[in-house]
Each structure stands twice: as structure tokens, then as C-alpha cells.
VOLUMMI-882816 format. One record per residue: y, z, x of N, C-alpha, C, O in turn. Coordinates in Angstrom, 3 decimals, decimal comma. Layout:
N
+----------+----------+----------+----------+----------+----------+----------+----------+----------+----------+----------+----------+
:      npy :      npz :      npx :     capy :     capz :     capx :      cpy :      cpz :      cpx :      opy :      opz :      opx :
+----------+----------+----------+----------+----------+----------+----------+----------+----------+----------+----------+----------+
:        Y :        Z :        X :        Y :        Z :        X :        Y :        Z :        X :        Y :        Z :        X :
...
+----------+----------+----------+----------+----------+----------+----------+----------+----------+----------+----------+----------+
! end
This chain:
173
+----------+----------+----------+----------+----------+----------+----------+----------+----------+----------+----------+----------+
:      npy :      npz :      npx :     capy :     capz :     capx :      cpy :      cpz :      cpx :      opy :      opz :      opx :
+----------+----------+----------+----------+----------+----------+----------+----------+----------+----------+----------+----------+
:   -1,190 :    0,000 :    0,828 :    0,000 :    0,000 :    0,000 :    1,259 :    0,000 :    0,876 :    2,225 :   -0,704 :    0,581 :
:    1,241 :    0,791 :    1,950 :    2,407 :    0,843 :    2,838 :    2,666 :   -0,515 :    3,483 :    3,818 :   -0,915 :    3,648 :
:    1,594 :   -1,225 :    3,849 :    1,729 :   -2,535 :    4,466 :    2,376 :   -3,517 :    3,481 :    3,262 :   -4,284 :    3,859 :
:    1,940 :   -3,491 :    2,247 :    2,484 :   -4,355 :    1,205 :    3,957 :   -4,040 :    0,971 :    4,782 :   -4,951 :    0,900 :
:    4,292 :   -2,766 :    0,853 :    5,672 :   -2,359 :    0,614 :    6,587 :   -2,794 :    1,751 :    7,714 :   -3,224 :    1,505 :
:    6,130 :   -2,692 :    2,967 :    6,942 :   -3,074 :    4,118 :    7,299 :   -4,546 :    4,091 :    8,443 :   -4,911 :    4,362 :
:    6,333 :   -5,403 :    3,765 :    6,569 :   -6,842 :    3,716 :    7,506 :   -7,195 :    2,553 :    8,433 :   -7,985 :    2,724 :
:    7,272 :   -6,624 :    1,397 :    8,086 :   -6,901 :    0,220 :    9,507 :   -6,364 :    0,374 :   10,455 :   -6,943 :   -0,158 :
:    9,650 :   -5,283 :    1,086 :   10,963 :   -4,671 :    1,265 :   11,938 :   -5,645 :    1,921 :   13,065 :   -5,797 :    1,449 :
:   11,528 :   -6,294 :    2,982 :   12,412 :   -7,216 :    3,689 :   12,817 :   -8,394 :    2,802 :   13,978 :   -8,804 :    2,814 :
:   11,875 :   -8,940 :    2,036 :   12,191 :  -10,053 :    1,139 :   13,161 :   -9,613 :    0,046 :   14,111 :  -10,328 :   -0,275 :
:   12,920 :   -8,451 :   -0,512 :   13,788 :   -7,921 :   -1,562 :   15,192 :   -7,640 :   -1,032 :   16,189 :   -7,969 :   -1,674 :
:   15,252 :   -7,037 :    0,130 :   16,539 :   -6,723 :    0,744 :   17,346 :   -8,000 :    0,984 :   18,544 :   -8,032 :    0,702 :
:   16,716 :   -9,035 :    1,491 :   17,395 :  -10,307 :    1,745 :   17,891 :  -10,927 :    0,439 :   19,019 :  -11,415 :    0,373 :
:   17,049 :  -10,909 :   -0,601 :   17,435 :  -11,454 :   -1,894 :   18,666 :  -10,724 :   -2,445 :   19,606 :  -11,361 :   -2,921 :
:   18,657 :   -9,401 :   -2,380 :   19,769 :   -8,598 :   -2,894 :   21,047 :   -8,892 :   -2,124 :   22,108 :   -9,032 :   -2,732 :
:   20,972 :   -8,987 :   -0,826 :   22,156 :   -9,267 :   -0,021 :   22,759 :  -10,630 :   -0,351 :   23,980 :  -10,763 :   -0,437 :
:   21,919 :  -11,636 :   -0,535 :   22,411 :  -12,983 :   -0,892 :   23,041 :  -12,944 :   -2,285 :   24,128 :  -13,481 :   -2,498 :
:   22,356 :  -12,309 :   -3,222 :   22,849 :  -12,213 :   -4,588 :   24,208 :  -11,512 :   -4,632 :   25,130 :  -11,998 :   -5,287 :
:   24,339 :  -10,383 :   -3,944 :   25,602 :   -9,631 :   -3,922 :   26,731 :  -10,434 :   -3,301 :   27,861 :  -10,399 :   -3,789 :
:   26,440 :  -11,146 :   -2,242 :   27,492 :  -11,893 :   -1,553 :   28,068 :  -13,006 :   -2,423 :   29,195 :  -13,446 :   -2,192 :
:   27,311 :  -13,470 :   -3,420 :   27,775 :  -14,552 :   -4,286 :   28,478 :  -14,051 :   -5,546 :   29,022 :  -14,857 :   -6,301 :
:   28,481 :  -12,744 :   -5,788 :   29,123 :  -12,194 :   -6,987 :   30,623 :  -12,026 :   -6,769 :   31,053 :  -11,596 :   -5,698 :
:   31,424 :  -12,368 :   -7,792 :   32,864 :  -12,068 :   -7,690 :   33,065 :  -10,549 :   -7,727 :   32,263 :   -9,833 :   -8,326 :
:   34,124 :  -10,061 :   -7,096 :   34,402 :   -8,624 :   -7,042 :   34,531 :   -8,002 :   -8,424 :   34,123 :   -6,859 :   -8,629 :
:   35,098 :   -8,746 :   -9,379 :   35,290 :   -8,180 :  -10,724 :   33,950 :   -7,827 :  -11,366 :   33,851 :   -6,814 :  -12,058 :
:   32,947 :   -8,623 :  -11,156 :   31,625 :   -8,323 :  -11,723 :   30,918 :   -7,270 :  -10,878 :   30,310 :   -6,344 :  -11,415 :
:   30,996 :   -7,407 :   -9,589 :   30,298 :   -6,481 :   -8,693 :   30,758 :   -5,039 :   -8,886 :   29,953 :   -4,114 :   -8,781 :
:   32,043 :   -4,840 :   -9,168 :   32,588 :   -3,495 :   -9,317 :   32,546 :   -2,983 :  -10,759 :   32,819 :   -1,804 :  -10,986 :
:   32,216 :   -3,818 :  -11,729 :   32,167 :   -3,406 :  -13,131 :   30,918 :   -2,565 :  -13,372 :   29,807 :   -3,032 :  -13,120 :
:   31,082 :   -1,311 :  -13,864 :   29,933 :   -0,440 :  -14,085 :   28,923 :   -0,988 :  -15,098 :   27,755 :   -0,600 :  -15,075 :
:   29,364 :   -1,886 :  -15,987 :   28,437 :   -2,458 :  -16,963 :   27,375 :   -3,319 :  -16,286 :   26,291 :   -3,510 :  -16,837 :
:   27,673 :   -3,835 :  -15,104 :   26,751 :   -4,715 :  -14,408 :   26,161 :   -4,069 :  -13,160 :   25,668 :   -4,758 :  -12,267 :
:   26,216 :   -2,748 :  -13,107 :   25,728 :   -2,103 :  -11,894 :   24,388 :   -1,423 :  -12,125 :   24,092 :   -0,929 :  -13,213 :
:   23,624 :   -1,415 :  -11,113 :   22,354 :   -0,704 :  -11,081 :   22,277 :   -0,103 :   -9,688 :   22,063 :   -0,813 :   -8,705 :
:   22,448 :    1,165 :   -9,611 :   22,513 :    1,829 :   -8,317 :   21,151 :    2,432 :   -7,981 :   20,493 :    3,045 :   -8,822 :
:   20,761 :    2,241 :   -6,753 :   19,482 :    2,771 :   -6,291 :   19,743 :    3,664 :   -5,089 :   20,396 :    3,253 :   -4,130 :
:   19,230 :    4,883 :   -5,146 :   19,384 :    5,848 :   -4,072 :   18,007 :    6,408 :   -3,712 :   17,085 :    6,374 :   -4,528 :
:   17,873 :    6,917 :   -2,505 :   16,612 :    7,511 :   -2,053 :   16,766 :    8,995 :   -1,811 :   17,754 :    9,445 :   -1,230 :
:   15,771 :    9,756 :   -2,265 :   15,735 :   11,192 :   -1,983 :   14,413 :   11,447 :   -1,264 :   13,345 :   11,176 :   -1,814 :
:   14,478 :   11,968 :   -0,036 :   13,218 :   12,281 :    0,641 :   12,525 :   13,427 :   -0,091 :   13,140 :   14,451 :   -0,389 :
:   11,262 :   13,244 :   -0,370 :   10,495 :   14,269 :   -1,071 :    9,151 :   14,381 :   -0,380 :    8,449 :   13,391 :   -0,170 :
:    8,817 :   15,591 :   -0,039 :    7,534 :   15,821 :    0,622 :    6,469 :   15,946 :   -0,451 :    6,589 :   16,763 :   -1,363 :
:    5,430 :   15,137 :   -0,340 :    4,339 :   15,167 :   -1,315 :    3,320 :   16,227 :   -0,949 :    3,459 :   16,933 :    0,050 :
:    2,304 :   16,323 :   -1,769 :    1,238 :   17,289 :   -1,521 :    0,376 :   16,893 :   -0,323 :   -0,241 :   17,743 :    0,318 :
:    0,344 :   15,597 :   -0,033 :   -0,472 :   15,115 :    1,077 :    0,390 :   14,259 :    2,000 :    1,199 :   13,456 :    1,537 :
:    0,218 :   14,429 :    3,264 :    1,029 :   13,698 :    4,240 :    0,880 :   12,186 :    4,074 :    1,831 :   11,448 :    4,330 :
:   -0,284 :   11,713 :    3,653 :   -0,517 :   10,273 :    3,545 :    0,220 :    9,635 :    2,363 :    0,358 :    8,412 :    2,324 :
:    0,698 :   10,437 :    1,394 :    1,374 :    9,867 :    0,231 :    2,826 :   10,299 :    0,108 :    3,499 :    9,882 :   -0,835 :
:    3,321 :   11,097 :    0,997 :    4,656 :   11,672 :    0,835 :    5,782 :   10,644 :    0,870 :    6,844 :   10,893 :    0,299 :
:    5,587 :    9,498 :    1,522 :    6,674 :    8,534 :    1,588 :    6,769 :    7,645 :    0,353 :    7,663 :    6,801 :    0,294 :
:    5,894 :    7,795 :   -0,629 :    6,014 :    7,007 :   -1,856 :    6,274 :    7,887 :   -3,081 :    6,258 :    7,400 :   -4,212 :
:    6,510 :    9,165 :   -2,860 :    6,807 :   10,053 :   -3,982 :    8,237 :    9,855 :   -4,437 :    9,120 :    9,559 :   -3,632 :
:    8,462 :   10,019 :   -5,727 :    9,834 :    9,989 :   -6,223 :    9,986 :   10,975 :   -7,367 :    9,007 :   11,445 :   -7,948 :
:   11,257 :   11,279 :   -7,678 :   11,551 :   12,295 :   -8,683 :   12,808 :   11,881 :   -9,436 :   13,762 :   11,396 :   -8,828 :
:   12,818 :   12,070 :  -10,765 :   14,014 :   11,823 :  -11,548 :   14,855 :   13,089 :  -11,558 :   14,356 :   14,180 :  -11,835 :
:   16,125 :   12,931 :  -11,253 :   17,038 :   14,064 :  -11,189 :   18,113 :   13,852 :  -12,248 :   18,718 :   12,782 :  -12,320 :
:   18,347 :   14,860 :  -13,059 :   19,392 :   14,759 :  -14,082 :   20,748 :   14,957 :  -13,420 :   20,985 :   15,951 :  -12,734 :
:   21,618 :   14,006 :  -13,639 :   22,949 :   14,036 :  -13,061 :   23,903 :   14,714 :  -14,028 :   23,927 :   14,392 :  -15,216 :
:   24,680 :   15,644 :  -13,524 :   25,674 :   16,343 :  -14,338 :   27,068 :   15,870 :  -13,915 :   27,547 :   16,260 :  -12,851 :
:   27,738 :   15,023 :  -14,743 :   29,050 :   14,483 :  -14,355 :   30,127 :   15,543 :  -14,184 :   31,161 :   15,274 :  -13,572 :
:   29,903 :   16,747 :  -14,715 :   30,907 :   17,798 :  -14,566 :   30,882 :   18,425 :  -13,173 :   31,730 :   19,259 :  -12,854 :
:   29,912 :   18,026 :  -12,339 :   29,819 :   18,551 :  -10,971 :   29,891 :   17,403 :   -9,965 :   28,866 :   17,000 :   -9,417 :
:   31,095 :   16,872 :   -9,715 :   31,214 :   15,722 :   -8,812 :   30,745 :   16,009 :   -7,388 :   30,308 :   15,093 :   -6,692 :
:   30,826 :   17,253 :   -6,945 :   30,374 :   17,553 :   -5,586 :   28,865 :   17,357 :   -5,458 :   28,384 :   16,932 :   -4,407 :
:   28,114 :   17,662 :   -6,519 :   26,670 :   17,411 :   -6,513 :   26,391 :   15,920 :   -6,413 :   25,464 :   15,501 :   -5,720 :
:   27,197 :   15,119 :   -7,105 :   27,009 :   13,677 :   -7,087 :   27,184 :   13,116 :   -5,685 :   26,418 :   12,250 :   -5,262 :
:   28,186 :   13,601 :   -4,963 :   28,424 :   13,116 :   -3,601 :   27,220 :   13,400 :   -2,708 :   26,813 :   12,551 :   -1,915 :
:   26,659 :   14,586 :   -2,841 :   25,491 :   14,936 :   -2,032 :   24,285 :   14,083 :   -2,426 :   23,532 :   13,635 :   -1,562 :
:   24,103 :   13,858 :   -3,719 :   22,966 :   13,068 :   -4,183 :   23,054 :   11,615 :   -3,745 :   22,029 :   10,990 :   -3,469 :
:   24,261 :   11,070 :   -3,677 :   24,406 :    9,664 :   -3,313 :   23,910 :    9,385 :   -1,897 :   23,585 :    8,245 :   -1,565 :
:   23,852 :   10,398 :   -1,083 :   23,345 :   10,224 :    0,276 :   21,828 :   10,274 :    0,318 :   21,226 :    9,921 :    1,332 :
:   21,193 :   10,715 :   -0,787 :   19,754 :   10,915 :   -0,780 :   18,994 :   10,190 :   -1,886 :   17,783 :   10,009 :   -1,760 :
:   19,641 :    9,775 :   -2,942 :   18,959 :    9,291 :   -4,143 :   18,534 :    7,842 :   -4,024 :   19,211 :    7,040 :   -3,380 :
:   17,407 :    7,502 :   -4,650 :   16,874 :    6,157 :   -4,596 :   17,118 :    5,370 :   -5,864 :   17,335 :    4,160 :   -5,795 :
:   17,091 :    5,996 :   -6,992 :   17,156 :    5,255 :   -8,242 :   17,919 :    6,059 :   -9,285 :   17,611 :    7,225 :   -9,534 :
:   18,906 :    5,431 :   -9,884 :   19,632 :    6,083 :  -10,963 :   19,410 :    5,271 :  -12,227 :   19,685 :    4,072 :  -12,272 :
:   18,922 :    5,928 :  -13,226 :   18,723 :    5,283 :  -14,516 :   19,789 :    5,832 :  -15,451 :   19,748 :    6,996 :  -15,849 :
:   20,748 :    4,972 :  -15,794 :   21,801 :    5,427 :  -16,682 :   21,231 :    5,560 :  -18,079 :   20,469 :    4,715 :  -18,549 :
:   21,615 :    6,627 :  -18,717 :   21,123 :    6,891 :  -20,057 :   22,176 :    6,448 :  -21,059 :   23,305 :    6,939 :  -21,051 :
:   21,799 :    5,525 :  -21,911 :   22,698 :    5,038 :  -22,940 :   22,391 :    5,785 :  -24,233 :   21,287 :    5,691 :  -24,768 :
:   23,366 :    6,516 :  -24,721 :   23,200 :    7,266 :  -25,952 :   23,889 :    6,477 :  -27,063 :   25,068 :    6,145 :  -26,947 :
:   23,158 :    6,173 :  -28,142 :   23,796 :    5,416 :  -29,224 :   24,937 :    6,213 :  -29,860 :   24,817 :    7,414 :  -30,101 :
:   26,025 :    5,531 :  -30,119 :   27,195 :    6,151 :  -30,730 :   27,476 :    5,424 :  -32,039 :   27,485 :    4,194 :  -32,085 :
:   27,701 :    6,183 :  -33,091 :   28,006 :    5,596 :  -34,382 :   29,514 :    5,359 :  -34,464 :   30,306 :    6,194 :  -34,029 :
:   29,895 :    4,232 :  -35,017 :   31,302 :    3,868 :  -35,204 :   32,120 :    3,864 :  -33,911 :   33,219 :    4,417 :  -33,888 :
:   31,614 :    3,257 :  -32,838 :   32,433 :    3,223 :  -31,624 :   33,699 :    2,401 :  -31,852 :   33,669 :    1,359 :  -32,506 :
:   34,801 :    2,884 :  -31,307 :   36,060 :    2,165 :  -31,435 :   36,702 :    2,290 :  -32,806 :   37,630 :    1,548 :  -33,127 :
:   36,220 :    3,218 :  -33,613 :   36,801 :    3,439 :  -34,942 :   37,553 :    4,768 :  -34,936 :   37,269 :    5,648 :  -34,124 :
:   38,522 :    4,905 :  -35,856 :   39,398 :    6,071 :  -35,873 :   39,450 :    6,706 :  -37,254 :   39,402 :    6,018 :  -38,273 :
:   39,550 :    8,023 :  -37,269 :   39,779 :    8,751 :  -38,510 :   41,258 :    8,611 :  -38,869 :   42,076 :    8,302 :  -38,003 :
:   41,612 :    8,837 :  -40,146 :   43,022 :    8,701 :  -40,538 :   43,971 :    9,567 :  -39,706 :   45,070 :    9,124 :  -39,372 :
:   43,568 :   10,782 :  -39,369 :   44,451 :   11,656 :  -38,579 :   44,706 :   11,076 :  -37,190 :   45,806 :   11,201 :  -36,653 :
:   43,683 :   10,440 :  -36,609 :   43,867 :    9,816 :  -35,293 :   44,793 :    8,606 :  -35,394 :   45,643 :    8,390 :  -34,531 :
:   44,618 :    7,818 :  -36,461 :   45,484 :    6,658 :  -36,669 :   46,932 :    7,119 :  -36,775 :   47,819 :    6,557 :  -36,133 :
:   47,167 :    8,148 :  -37,591 :   48,533 :    8,655 :  -37,791 :   49,142 :    9,127 :  -36,474 :   50,298 :    8,825 :  -36,177 :
:   48,362 :    9,870 :  -35,684 :   48,861 :   10,382 :  -34,410 :   49,208 :    9,244 :  -33,443 :   50,275 :    9,254 :  -32,829 :
:   48,315 :    8,276 :  -33,311 :   48,514 :    7,169 :  -32,373 :   49,712 :    6,314 :  -32,796 :   50,549 :    5,949 :  -31,970 :
:   49,781 :    6,003 :  -34,091 :   50,895 :    5,182 :  -34,582 :   52,220 :    5,906 :  -34,350 :   53,187 :    5,296 :  -33,892 :
:   52,271 :    7,198 :  -34,660 :   53,499 :    7,976 :  -34,453 :   53,927 :    7,938 :  -32,989 :   55,112 :    7,782 :  -32,693 :
:   52,972 :    8,081 :  -32,075 :   53,285 :    8,033 :  -30,638 :   53,850 :    6,671 :  -30,248 :   54,833 :    6,583 :  -29,511 :
:   53,217 :    5,611 :  -30,751 :   53,607 :    4,262 :  -30,329 :   54,933 :    3,805 :  -30,929 :   55,677 :    3,061 :  -30,290 :
:   55,236 :    4,244 :  -32,152 :   56,498 :    3,794 :  -32,756 :   57,631 :    4,786 :  -32,502 :   58,797 :    4,488 :  -32,763 :
:   57,280 :    5,967 :  -31,991 :   58,295 :    6,958 :  -31,655 :   58,979 :    7,584 :  -32,861 :   60,129 :    8,018 :  -32,785 :
:   58,250 :    7,624 :  -33,982 :   58,780 :    8,211 :  -35,224 :   57,669 :    8,995 :  -35,902 :   56,498 :    8,901 :  -35,533 :
:   58,060 :    9,758 :  -36,889 :   57,080 :   10,508 :  -37,669 :   56,187 :    9,556 :  -38,459 :   56,670 :    8,617 :  -39,092 :
:   54,909 :    9,802 :  -38,417 :   53,943 :    9,046 :  -39,223 :   52,770 :    9,983 :  -39,475 :   51,977 :   10,255 :  -38,574 :
:   52,665 :   10,474 :  -40,702 :   51,687 :   11,492 :  -41,061 :   50,466 :   10,879 :  -41,732 :   50,411 :    9,672 :  -41,966 :
:   49,494 :   11,724 :  -42,035 :   48,313 :   11,253 :  -42,767 :   48,735 :   10,767 :  -44,156 :   48,194 :    9,782 :  -44,660 :
:   49,676 :   11,439 :  -44,761 :   50,195 :   11,008 :  -46,058 :   50,823 :    9,617 :  -45,941 :   50,648 :    8,773 :  -46,820 :
:   51,555 :    9,386 :  -44,848 :   52,136 :    8,056 :  -44,610 :   51,042 :    7,021 :  -44,394 :   51,181 :    5,864 :  -44,791 :
:   49,965 :    7,441 :  -43,768 :   48,834 :    6,536 :  -43,548 :   48,233 :    6,117 :  -44,889 :   47,913 :    4,946 :  -45,095 :
:   48,083 :    7,078 :  -45,792 :   47,558 :    6,767 :  -47,125 :   48,483 :    5,763 :  -47,817 :   48,018 :    4,793 :  -48,415 :
:   49,792 :    6,001 :  -47,733 :   50,758 :    5,055 :  -48,319 :   50,606 :    3,670 :  -47,690 :   50,711 :    2,656 :  -48,380 :
:   50,360 :    3,632 :  -46,387 :   50,243 :    2,353 :  -45,673 :   49,033 :    1,554 :  -46,136 :   49,153 :    0,358 :  -46,403 :
:   47,851 :    2,202 :  -46,238 :   46,695 :    1,402 :  -46,662 :   46,819 :    0,965 :  -48,106 :   46,270 :   -0,068 :  -48,489 :
:   47,530 :    1,732 :  -48,912 :   47,783 :    1,299 :  -50,297 :   48,806 :    0,158 :  -50,320 :   48,629 :   -0,832 :  -51,030 :
:   49,858 :    0,307 :  -49,549 :   50,926 :   -0,700 :  -49,506 :   50,398 :   -2,055 :  -49,031 :   50,705 :   -3,090 :  -49,622 :
:   49,604 :   -2,038 :  -47,963 :   49,088 :   -3,288 :  -47,397 :   47,772 :   -3,723 :  -48,044 :   47,206 :   -4,752 :  -47,678 :
:   47,288 :   -2,932 :  -49,012 :   46,085 :   -3,256 :  -49,789 :   44,871 :   -3,563 :  -48,901 :   44,202 :   -4,581 :  -49,073 :
:   44,602 :   -2,659 :  -47,946 :   43,445 :   -2,894 :  -47,079 :   42,163 :   -2,300 :  -47,656 :   41,066 :   -2,602 :  -47,188 :
:   42,310 :   -1,452 :  -48,678 :   41,151 :   -0,923 :  -49,393 :   41,616 :   -0,335 :  -50,710 :   42,815 :   -0,222 :  -50,963 :
:   40,660 :    0,039 :  -51,549 :   40,984 :    0,679 :  -52,813 :   40,654 :    2,158 :  -52,715 :   39,925 :    2,577 :  -51,816 :
:   41,181 :    2,942 :  -53,627 :   40,884 :    4,383 :  -53,652 :   39,423 :    4,615 :  -54,024 :   38,791 :    3,775 :  -54,664 :
:   38,901 :    5,759 :  -53,615 :   37,523 :    6,115 :  -53,925 :   36,527 :    5,474 :  -52,979 :   36,899 :    4,829 :  -51,998 :
:   35,270 :    5,661 :  -53,288 :   34,194 :    5,123 :  -52,440 :   33,839 :    3,724 :  -52,910 :   32,900 :    3,519 :  -53,679 :
:   34,616 :    2,771 :  -52,426 :   34,415 :    1,375 :  -52,801 :   34,362 :    0,524 :  -51,542 :   35,323 :   -0,175 :  -51,223 :
:   33,246 :    0,580 :  -50,824 :   33,145 :   -0,144 :  -49,548 :   33,404 :   -1,642 :  -49,666 :   33,913 :   -2,259 :  -48,730 :
:   33,063 :   -2,221 :  -50,792 :   33,258 :   -3,668 :  -50,966 :   34,731 :   -4,051 :  -51,010 :   35,074 :   -5,222 :  -50,849 :
:   35,604 :   -3,069 :  -51,228 :   37,040 :   -3,362 :  -51,306 :   37,717 :   -3,387 :  -49,937 :   38,879 :   -3,779 :  -49,833 :
:   37,014 :   -2,978 :  -48,895 :   37,604 :   -2,893 :  -47,546 :   37,878 :   -4,259 :  -46,946 :   37,071 :   -5,183 :  -47,055 :
:   39,013 :   -4,362 :  -46,321 :   39,259 :   -5,491 :  -45,425 :   38,699 :   -5,027 :  -44,087 :   39,349 :   -4,273 :  -43,363 :
:   37,502 :   -5,475 :  -43,764 :   36,763 :   -4,915 :  -42,635 :   37,432 :   -5,125 :  -41,281 :   37,062 :   -4,481 :  -40,299 :
:   38,388 :   -5,997 :  -41,225 :   39,147 :   -6,147 :  -39,983 :   39,917 :   -4,853 :  -39,687 :   40,157 :   -4,514 :  -38,528 :
:   40,299 :   -4,136 :  -40,752 :   41,113 :   -2,940 :  -40,616 :   40,389 :   -1,626 :  -40,915 :   40,702 :   -0,602 :  -40,308 :
:   39,440 :   -1,640 :  -41,829 :   38,753 :   -0,389 :  -42,168 :   37,321 :   -0,653 :  -42,573 :   36,966 :   -1,766 :  -42,960 :
:   36,496 :    0,384 :  -42,479 :   35,095 :    0,302 :  -42,878 :   34,693 :    1,620 :  -43,508 :   35,193 :    2,681 :  -43,135 :
:   33,785 :    1,539 :  -44,467 :   33,301 :    2,732 :  -45,141 :   32,126 :    3,296 :  -44,361 :   31,203 :    2,562 :  -44,009 :
:   32,154 :    4,599 :  -44,087 :   31,060 :    5,288 :  -43,408 :   30,203 :    5,947 :  -44,481 :   30,593 :    6,957 :  -45,066 :
:   29,047 :    5,372 :  -44,732 :   28,196 :    5,827 :  -45,822 :   27,676 :    7,247 :  -45,603 :   27,571 :    8,023 :  -46,552 :
:   27,353 :    7,583 :  -44,365 :   26,806 :    8,912 :  -44,075 :   27,827 :   10,005 :  -44,379 :   27,493 :   11,014 :  -44,999 :
:   29,059 :    9,807 :  -43,945 :   30,094 :   10,823 :  -44,130 :   30,920 :   10,612 :  -45,402 :   31,752 :   11,441 :  -45,770 :
:   30,668 :    9,488 :  -46,055 :   31,344 :    9,156 :  -47,306 :   32,870 :    9,162 :  -47,147 :   33,603 :    9,736 :  -47,952 :
:   33,309 :    8,502 :  -46,079 :   34,737 :    8,353 :  -45,842 :   34,997 :    7,027 :  -45,140 :   34,070 :    6,258 :  -44,884 :
:   36,244 :    6,770 :  -44,835 :   36,626 :    5,509 :  -44,208 :   37,014 :    5,740 :  -42,753 :   37,569 :    6,779 :  -42,395 :
:   36,708 :    4,748 :  -41,929 :   37,161 :    4,746 :  -40,542 :   37,984 :    3,475 :  -40,339 :   37,799 :    2,477 :  -41,035 :
:   38,880 :    3,538 :  -39,385 :   39,842 :    2,461 :  -39,193 :   39,721 :    1,872 :  -37,785 :   39,285 :    2,545 :  -36,851 :
:   40,112 :    0,612 :  -37,656 :   39,935 :   -0,126 :  -36,408 :   41,202 :   -0,129 :  -35,550 :   42,285 :    0,248 :  -35,999 :
:   41,029 :   -0,560 :  -34,317 :   42,166 :   -0,732 :  -33,414 :   43,117 :   -1,797 :  -33,958 :   44,331 :   -1,703 :  -33,779 :
:   42,556 :   -2,815 :  -34,627 :   43,389 :   -3,862 :  -35,223 :   44,336 :   -3,273 :  -36,267 :   45,477 :   -3,718 :  -36,392 :
:   43,868 :   -2,278 :  -37,013 :   44,708 :   -1,604 :  -38,015 :   45,853 :   -0,859 :  -37,326 :   47,004 :   -0,927 :  -37,757 :
:   45,521 :   -0,160 :  -36,268 :   46,559 :    0,559 :  -35,517 :   47,600 :   -0,426 :  -34,983 :   48,801 :   -0,203 :  -35,130 :
:   47,141 :   -1,507 :  -34,367 :   48,058 :   -2,512 :  -33,818 :   48,923 :   -3,127 :  -34,919 :   50,120 :   -3,346 :  -34,729 :
:   48,309 :   -3,402 :  -36,067 :   49,029 :   -3,963 :  -37,213 :   50,126 :   -3,002 :  -37,673 :   51,270 :   -3,407 :  -37,881 :
:   49,770 :   -1,730 :  -37,828 :   50,755 :   -0,732 :  -38,260 :   51,897 :   -0,585 :  -37,261 :   53,062 :   -0,507 :  -37,652 :
:   51,569 :   -0,548 :  -35,993 :   52,604 :   -0,411 :  -34,962 :   53,576 :   -1,584 :  -35,050 :   54,791 :   -1,399 :  -34,978 :
:   53,043 :   -2,774 :  -35,202 :   53,900 :   -3,970 :  -35,297 :   54,782 :   -3,903 :  -36,545 :   55,994 :   -4,103 :  -36,470 :
:   54,168 :   -3,621 :  -37,682 :   54,921 :   -3,602 :  -38,945 :   55,923 :   -2,450 :  -39,005 :   57,060 :   -2,639 :  -39,437 :
:   55,511 :   -1,266 :  -38,578 :   56,351 :   -0,078 :  -38,725 :   57,418 :    0,038 :  -37,632 :   58,245 :    0,949 :  -37,667 :
:   57,402 :   -0,859 :  -36,687 :   58,463 :   -0,890 :  -35,678 :   59,745 :   -1,450 :  -36,277 :   60,832 :   -1,258 :  -35,733 :
:   59,606 :   -2,152 :  -37,414 :   60,763 :   -2,677 :  -38,136 :   61,264 :   -1,592 :  -39,087 :   60,490 :   -1,073 :  -39,891 :
:   62,532 :   -1,248 :  -39,005 :   63,128 :   -0,139 :  -39,781 :   62,905 :   -0,266 :  -41,283 :   62,494 :    0,700 :  -41,927 :
:   63,170 :   -1,446 :  -41,854 :   63,044 :   -1,626 :  -43,298 :   61,604 :   -1,428 :  -43,765 :   61,359 :   -0,754 :  -44,766 :
:   60,669 :   -2,004 :  -43,050 :   59,247 :   -1,881 :  -43,425 :   58,787 :   -0,434 :  -43,278 :   58,023 :    0,063 :  -44,104 :
:   59,248 :    0,236 :  -42,236 :   58,897 :    1,641 :  -42,012 :   59,330 :    2,490 :  -43,217 :   58,539 :    3,281 :  -43,732 :
:   60,566 :    2,329 :  -43,663 :   61,089 :    3,095 :  -44,796 :   60,320 :    2,765 :  -46,069 :   59,988 :    3,658 :  -46,849 :
:   60,038 :    1,485 :  -46,278 :   59,348 :    1,062 :  -47,486 :   57,917 :    1,620 :  -47,554 :   57,485 :    2,102 :  -48,601 :
:   57,204 :    1,553 :  -46,458 :   55,834 :    2,069 :  -46,424 :   55,822 :    3,585 :  -46,616 :   54,994 :    4,106 :  -47,362 :
:   56,727 :    4,290 :  -45,954 :   56,757 :    5,758 :  -46,068 :   57,072 :    6,221 :  -47,488 :   56,608 :    7,280 :  -47,912 :
:   57,843 :    5,449 :  -48,212 :   58,228 :    5,869 :  -49,562 :   57,278 :    5,315 :  -50,638 :   57,393 :    5,685 :  -51,806 :
:   56,361 :    4,450 :  -50,264 :   55,447 :    3,815 :  -51,232 :   54,447 :    4,850 :  -51,764 :   53,876 :    5,628 :  -51,000 :
:   54,251 :    4,844 :  -53,068 :   53,279 :    5,777 :  -53,677 :   52,157 :    5,044 :  -54,391 :   51,142 :    5,656 :  -54,723 :
:   52,311 :    3,751 :  -54,635 :   51,331 :    2,869 :  -55,232 :   50,387 :    3,479 :  -56,158 :   49,525 :    2,789 :  -56,704 :
+----------+----------+----------+----------+----------+----------+----------+----------+----------+----------+----------+----------+
! end
């Protein structure tokens, strides 16, 4: 097995070096396209097998000093992808906060309610079919609505105009 690994190692190393040299820096440095391999020396139960032993180590991002030490010893890092529901979506309170920051004026949750009514992006109640999905989506599990970045951008653009800002804030629909 050691003889086989030694021969394959050189071929693999050469392939990786050629492949890396042809990648643009933007792709090479993007974490979405990275697969990092590190080696950790581990003594096995028997001297004849100790150089092929490996161990999975849980990485704790809250301890960067541990990461630095591990990078000098680790052979393989398997990134764990945890599924996230509604990525890139916002609750009404988050929308109100972000819009207020970007337009530099008061914009409350009540104003947010007036805005979705004014621009008719959905209807009141649990009516998912009424959503303009570019701006909002119904979350069936939580029985509420979540909003998109496009909605935030739309509001910032519209509410930056004084007349539209006043009209939306006073709308009760």
C-alpha cells in the first residue's frame, strides 16, 4: 500500500499544481471553490500502519488560535454545510431597520405595513398566492411573511423621494 501511495502521490501533486496554476485568482481565493487538505501526524496502534492513520477534528471558528495550529498539521478539512431556511430573506422588523438606516429617516414596522399595502405586494392575512414573490414570500411553517433584498432596494429607492415617503407613511389602505 505504501508503494502504491508513493507513486500516486507524485502524479496527484503534479496534477494539482498544474490545475492551480491555470486558475484565475478570483476563483482560487473564493471559499466556495476551495477544498483545503491538511495533515496531522497520528501515531497508530502499530508502527507498520501509523503513517496512514487519519482523524476528523471538529473545528471551532470561535478559537482562531486553534485554527492556526491545526493548519500546520491537518490533512483534510470537510466543510459542513448546514441547510438554512429562507436564506437572504428578512422579517418586517429587519426590513424597517435597514430601510431606515439607508434612507436616513424614521421607518417603522407600522410604516412597513403601510408600504406593502400601498405598493400592493401582498394581501392581508395568510394568502400566499397574493404575494409578489420578487418582494415577499409566505413562510408556511411560521405562518408569516418574509421579504427579499429586492423589496428593501425598492423601498430605499422609492422612499428616498420626499413626496413618496410622506405618502407611504400616511397610507392606511
